[in-house]
N, C-alpha and C positions, 0 to 999 in steps of 0.2 A: 505493501500499498503506500503508495508515493507520500500521503499525509498522515499527521499521528491521529492516532484513536483515542489515546490517554492522555491525562493532564502530564505525565511522565515524560512522553511521548512530545508531547507538546513544549514543554518546558525545555526537554533536550533539542528539541528543533531551533526553538531561541537563540539557544548559545547558540549552538552551532553558528547559526545566520549573524549574531551579533558582527562578526569582523567587518560582514560587508553592508553593514547598515549603514553605512554614512558618506564618503564620498564614492566609493566603487555602488552604492544603490544608485543616488543620485547621475552617474553617470550612463548609467549600464538599463534602471530599474524598465525603459519601453521595453527594449529587447526580449526577444521569444523565441524561444531557441526551440519549442516542438515540447510533444510528450516525452521524446527522447533525451532530447539536450540540456545543458546544466539548466538550473534556472536562475532568473537573476532575481526574481523574488521570494522571502522567505515559506511559502505556501502556507502560510501559518492560518489566512482568513477562513477556513473552514474551522479552526479551532475556534476562530475568534471568535466566528457567530455563533456557537453554540458556547462559549467561556469556558473551554478547557481552560483555555488562559486568557486573563483578558486585556480591554487594548490599554487600559490604568498600567499594567504592567508589561506589555511589548512595549509604548511608548518610556516608562521608567528606565528599562535596562538601555533604548538605544540610546539615549541621552546620558546613562550612566559611563556607556561606552565610547563615548564620539563628543558628549557636549552638548548644546540642543543647538549650538550651531553648526556641528559636524552630522547629525543626524534630521535636521530640521525638514527636510523633505521625506523619509522615511517617513517621522511620527503627522506630516499634513499627511502623507499616502492613508497612514491608522488611523484618524481623525475626521478621512472623509466618509467613513461607514457611522463613524459617530453620528458627525453631522446629518445626512440623510437621517438615520432614526429620527433623529431631534427634530428634524424639519419635518417628515410626516408625523411626528407624536404630534404636531398641533394643527392635523390638515390630513383627520382620519380621512375624509368624505374623497381622498385623493382614491387611497388605497380598495374605496367597498366603491367609486364609479368605476377603476379597471376591474377588477372583481365581474359587475355586471358588463360590463363593452366583452369580456372574453367570453360569457355565456352568449352576449347577443351576437357575436360574430363568429362560435361558432354551429349555431343554429344558420346563420347568413351562409355556411361552404355552399349546403346543399343546394342552393339557389343561384350560385352562380363558377360552370363547372372550368373555364382560367383561372378562375380566384385560386379553383379548390387546386387544380393540377399544380401550379404553381406554388401551392403550400407546403403540397406532400413529398415535391421536388425537393423542395427546403429543408425539412425536416429530415427524408433521404439521404441525404447532401448528395445530391443529382441534379446538380443546376449547373455544370459545367464552369464553375467558375475554381477554380484550381487552390485558393486557398479556402475557400468557402466551404466549399465541400471536405477537405480536410477538416477544418471547425469544427466542423457537424461528427464527424467522428471521433473527435479530439474530447468533445463536449460527452458523447456517449458512454466511449469506455472510458475515460477517467473523471468526468464531473467537476469537470474544473477549463479555464479558458485564463490564456494571462486578460488582467484587461486591456490591453490596449488592442489587444486581438477585439475585445467586448467590444469594443466601442466600431469597430473598424464590420467584423462582421453585426449589427445593428443597425449600423449606416446601408450593409448592400443589403441585405432583409428591405428594408423602407424603402429606399434609395432608388434602388437595381431593381429587386423582384419584386418592385410594390406593393408589400404587405405588410397589412396592419402592424404596429408596434405593437401594441396587447397581443396577440397571438406569439409573436415575437419575447416578448418579458414571460409569456406563459410556458414557451419552452423553452425558457433560460430557468423559470423555479422550477421545473422540474425534474431538472437533470442537475444542475451546479450546485455542487455541497455545500459551500457559501453564500448562497442567495438564500437574501431577506427582504421581507416587502418593501423595505425602505429603499437601500442601496437597488435590490436587480429592479425595482419598476416603477424608480425616480432617474434610475442611473437610463433606461430606453426612452424616458418622457426628454432628458439633456440632449437626445443624441436627435432628436427631431425637432427641438427649438419649443418644448413649452416649456420647461423650467426655467430657462433663462432665453425671455421674448424674442424670438426673431434668430438665437443660436441655435445652429446644429451642427453635425459631425458629418463631415464626407469624407470617406475610404476616399484615400488614393494609392493610385497600382503603385508608385515607385516609394512608396512609406511602405507601405506590407513587405514590399519584395526587399528593402534594406533594412529594415525592423527584423524581419524574420531571416537573414544572411542570404535571403539567396534560395530560401526554400521552395519558395512559391516564383512560376512567372508570371500569374495574373495576366495571360492575354486576353481571357475574357471582359469585353468592354464594361466598365463600373460606368455609373453613374455620373455625368460630370456635375451636375447641381442639385440642391440638397434644399427645395423649396419647405421651410421651414412648417408644419401639417395647421392646419386649422389651428386657431388657440382656445383656447379654452378659460373659465372664470377659476382664479387661485384665489380658496376661501380664506378669510383672513387666520391669521394665527390665535389660535388659543391654546388661552393655558396648560401646560401639562397638571394633571390633577396632582393636590398635594399628597407629599410622601404619610404613609401610612406608618402609623408604629405600632408594635406589640406592645401584650401586658403581658410583662413577666410573670405575674400571680397566676396563671390562668394557665389553665392543662390544653400542651401545647403539641401539636404534631407539623411536621414537615413535609412540602409539598416537593419536588422537585420536577419540573417542565424541561423538554429540550430546547428554553430560550437560554437558560443560566444552568448549565450541570456543574458548577463548582461551589454551590452556597456555604461550602464549608470551609470555606478559605475567610467566610465574613465572621467576624464576629457579632452572634445570632440574640437579639433581644429579651429569648426566653431559652429553656430549656427543655428539644423535645422528646417528648416521653414515647415517639411513633414515627415512624418513617417510611413515607411511598412512593411510588412514583406514579406517570402514565407507563404504559402498558411497551406504547410506539409511537412517533412520534405524530400517527393521524395521517388526514390527506391522502392525495395521489401523488406519494416521488416519485421517481424512476428507482429502480429496485437497489442500485449500488450508494441512491444516497439516502435509502431509508435504510438500505445496511450499517453507512457510518455515520448518520445520525442516531441511530438503536445501539448500535457500541461508543458513543463517548457517552449518550445516555446510562447505560449500564458503567459505564467506570465512572462516571457522579454519583451515582447509587449506591457503589461499591465504597469509593470513599469515605462518600457519607458516613456511611453504617460500620466502618472502622473508625470514624473521626468520634462519634455517638453512641455508639457501644449497643445500637440499635440492630434488631431483625429488619430489612426494609421486606413490603407490599409493592408487587406493583399493579396496579386497579387497570381496569378491563376501558382502553379507548374507546371502543364499539358504546360503551354505555358510562361515561365519566362521570353524570351526573349522579345517579343511581348507588356507583361505586363508592364517588369519595363521601357520599352521606352514611352509607353501611360502614367506610373505614370509619370516617369519625365517630359515628354511634359504638362501634366495637371496643374503643380503647377512651371513650368517655369523654373527647376532646369538646371546648369551649371554644379554642383559638387555631387555628391552622397557616403556616408561614410558608408562604414561595415568593420565587423573584419574579416583581414586579414586569412585567414582559411587554414590551410596546408593542403597538401597532401592529395585526395580525393577527392567524388564524388563532395563536395561542389566548392572545388578550380576551380574543371574541369567547372562548370557551369561559375563562376566568370572569367573565361581564355575568354571562349563564349562570355560572357558581355560584356565583356568590351570594345571590340577593334568596337562591334556596338555599343553602346554606344559613345565611341570618334565621329564614325560618323556620329553623333546625336548635337557633341558640345559639350558631357558634358562628366567630368573626373570621372572614379569608382577610390576612393581611399579606397587602404588598409590599417586600420589600425592594428596594432601590437603593442600588450603590450613585454610591455618594458622585463619581464618574457622571453618570446620568443627568445626575438631578443639579449638577453644577453645569453641564454640556447642552442639553435640550434645550431650556429658556433659549439660548443664544443664537437656537439656528430658524431664525427670523426671517433671515431674507438669504443672500446668498452666502456661498462659503468664506469668500472673500474677509466681510467682516467678521463671520465665523472663529477668525483665524486667532484673533487678537483675544478669545479665548482661551488658544491652548496654554500659555506659561498658568493661567491660573490651574488648567485639570492638573498638570504636570507638575504642581506645587499643593496638591492634596498630601496631608499625611498618609503616612503608609498602610492602613486600616483600610484606605478605600483601595487600595491598590494592587488589589486580593483578585 
């Protein structure tokens, strides 16, 4: 496996990569050697996405190794994910719109034979565009693509193949090991000019040849212009919900989700008497993505069980609400602590679960890491204003860096 599946492996990967996280990263970060070549990035994004390791840990380690000036470009790239999450957290309507668009467009495919044919050729890697077809194979086989490749892929999908960005985002979301609702959805919106109004990304054959080390000829013609997608209305930001606090006097259970599999690294505000996790990540991910996410979740459960001295239970994902209610009743819980999930499927499920548990007299408390609490409110506009908050993030106390 090219990517770490446990926290121990992720920390080892971070240590191995640190010598390259300074000037070497800044110079070579956009180059992609393909699945068999030498990586120019840390390959930690799937681990960060599930928080086997946190953004705070990775950024702090890079700064310790190179100083902020030397590690600035690497730290900024780490913070892009935080920025996307914070931006979407304040505009959940964008996530809901994308989901509705995918359902609508998948239904429309049956009514447009040419569109359907281009769509299936793209997903099968049979477009005749050598780089794009190779990237489709790499995505499906490894669950990952270099970030710069993702930009070119999305540009070709939208402007050369003339396919909707929403369906491309759904294709990525199914396969990419590190895809989260924010970074994936908003990254595609950026390519088509919806995030920064009127600013699109046009894939260039010469740049693809150069950054791939000449692996691709890119002889097939690519689009010569990238006209912005019809603009949509971006809702004004709404403040993130207030931080929740646990009552240390209440009989407490700890519930681990696939959004944050390292809760045991934080000082818990109450001593749990029971430990549980979902039986799987849910949804309809590609088989490789499901296996990787489930392995990371299993590692998180094992670490928490060892740390807390508790026998873990796995709750049926297919009937999550009733499984949680039954678990709480068995252990006579008055409070359940879990990670605060940002906008996405896990948050949606927690939002459904909270009032049901409350009806049973059980509080659901969502712990938010200090990194998120400081960063999310700063993501009101573009990334460049957000950058001003990075020194404040790096100055957080060590307990926030777990």
